Structure formats: structure tokens, C-alpha cells
C-alpha distance (Angstrom), angle and dihedral (degrees) to the residues before:
residue distance angle dihedral
M1 . . .
A2 3.78 . .
G3 3.78 92.6 .
D4 3.80 90.9 56.4
I5 3.80 96.1 51.0
A6 3.80 100.2 36.1
H7 3.80 117.1 117.9
R8 3.78 101.7 -118.1
D9 3.78 93.1 -169.6
V10 3.81 94.0 72.0
P11 3.80 106.1 134.8
T12 3.78 120.2 -108.6
C13 3.77 131.9 -163.6
T14 3.79 139.2 175.0
L15 3.77 133.7 -124.6
A16 3.81 88.3 -104.8
D17 3.82 93.9 59.1
R18 3.78 120.1 102.4
L19 3.81 109.1 -110.1
A20 3.81 92.1 -137.0
D21 3.81 89.6 56.6
V22 3.81 91.8 46.9
R23 3.80 91.2 51.3
E24 3.78 91.4 50.0
R25 3.82 93.2 49.3
A26 3.81 93.4 46.4
R27 3.80 93.9 48.0
A28 3.81 92.6 45.6
A29 3.81 89.4 53.3
G30 3.82 91.5 49.5
W31 3.80 96.2 -109.5
D32 3.81 130.1 129.9
T33 3.80 93.9 -163.7
C34 3.79 139.0 52.6
I35 3.79 128.1 -164.0
V36 3.80 115.7 -133.0
V37 3.80 112.2 -140.6
N38 3.78 138.9 171.8
E39 3.81 125.5 -123.9
R40 3.85 90.6 -78.1
E41 3.84 91.2 51.3
V42 3.81 91.8 -109.4
V43 3.80 110.6 152.9
L44 3.80 115.7 -107.6
G45 3.80 99.9 165.7
R46 3.76 148.3 -39.4
L47 3.77 134.3 -105.1
G48 3.79 104.7 -145.1
R49 3.79 134.3 -164.1
Q50 3.78 95.1 -73.4
A51 3.79 94.2 49.9
I52 3.80 91.8 47.8
A53 3.82 93.6 45.1
A54 3.81 95.9 44.7
D55 3.77 123.3 92.2
T56 3.80 98.4 -147.9
D57 3.78 127.5 133.4
E58 3.80 97.2 -126.4
S59 3.76 125.7 133.9
V60 3.79 120.7 -105.8
E61 3.81 88.3 -108.1
Q62 3.81 92.7 53.2
A63 3.81 93.6 46.9
M64 3.81 99.3 44.1
T65 3.77 129.0 90.9
P66 3.81 104.1 -127.5
G67 3.80 123.0 -133.6
P68 3.82 101.3 10.7
S69 3.80 119.9 -160.7
T70 3.78 113.3 -90.7
V71 3.78 139.5 -176.3
R72 3.77 131.7 -154.4
P73 3.82 122.4 -106.8
S74 3.81 91.1 -114.8
I75 3.81 96.8 63.5
G76 3.79 111.2 113.3
A77 3.79 122.0 -115.3
D78 3.83 93.9 -116.2
A79 3.80 93.2 51.6
L80 3.79 90.1 45.2
L81 3.80 93.0 51.8
E82 3.80 90.7 47.7
R83 3.81 90.9 51.9
M84 3.79 91.3 48.5
R85 3.81 92.3 49.5
E86 3.82 92.8 47.4
R87 3.80 91.3 51.8
N88 3.81 95.3 35.8
L89 3.81 91.8 -123.7
A90 3.79 124.5 162.7
S91 3.80 92.2 -160.2
L92 3.78 142.4 5.8
L93 3.75 130.8 -152.4
V94 3.80 117.9 -123.5
T95 3.81 116.8 -148.3
T96 3.78 138.4 170.4
P97 3.83 118.5 -108.3
D98 3.81 88.9 -94.4
G99 3.82 91.1 54.5
R100 3.81 101.5 -102.7
V101 3.79 119.0 147.0
V102 3.80 117.0 -100.6
G103 3.80 97.2 166.0
L104 3.78 146.2 -81.6
V105 3.79 127.5 -76.9
R106 3.79 117.8 -151.0
R107 3.76 118.9 -148.7
D108 3.81 90.6 -137.1
D109 3.79 88.4 62.6
L110 3.80 90.7 57.5
E111 3.79 99.0 44.5
């Protein structure tokens, strides 16, 4: 199940965080992405590879991709891999039904 294999250590940040600080934290933790959440940990967006690698002075809100695709923790690994292959995705965000972050599943982990 997606919830069982999701990386729960995926970094999160808020709209109020400084993007430079978020980049530094994500890179230091070995991640090239950061999930943007509100105070209840509900997903608002995602900072992807380009946003983390860039050296711009944007805000988190300007740099994020709003409303990223998500899956529920109960989706099976085979169905998840199929979805990722169909959409050519390297990773997928796992959230609860109310939109809270569970973690991130990497396609490499499934193949």
C-alpha cells in the first residue's frame, strides 16, 4: 500500500517560509522537492526540482506548483506503479482523504 511505502521524511514548508531557507533545508536533507502545507499540514502545493535548484528570490507561493496530484494511502503498489508509468511520474504524493501529507512514493522504489 502507498501509505506503507511512502517516504515520511519528505520536507514540508509553509507559504510564510523564506524560499532560500526551504531550499537549504531540502538540499541538506538530500531532497529535490518540498511539499507546501498549511498550518494543519494540508497540501497546498509542491516545490519541485527546478524550484529547489534555482537561485531566484521568489516567494514559496510564486515558486510552487499548486494542487499537486495525490493518491490515498490505501492504493496498492501495483496500481500506484501503473499510474506513475502512465503519467510518466518519478514520484507521487500520498495524502489522507482530508489532504494531509502522509509521504512521497518514488517510482524507483516500486520498480
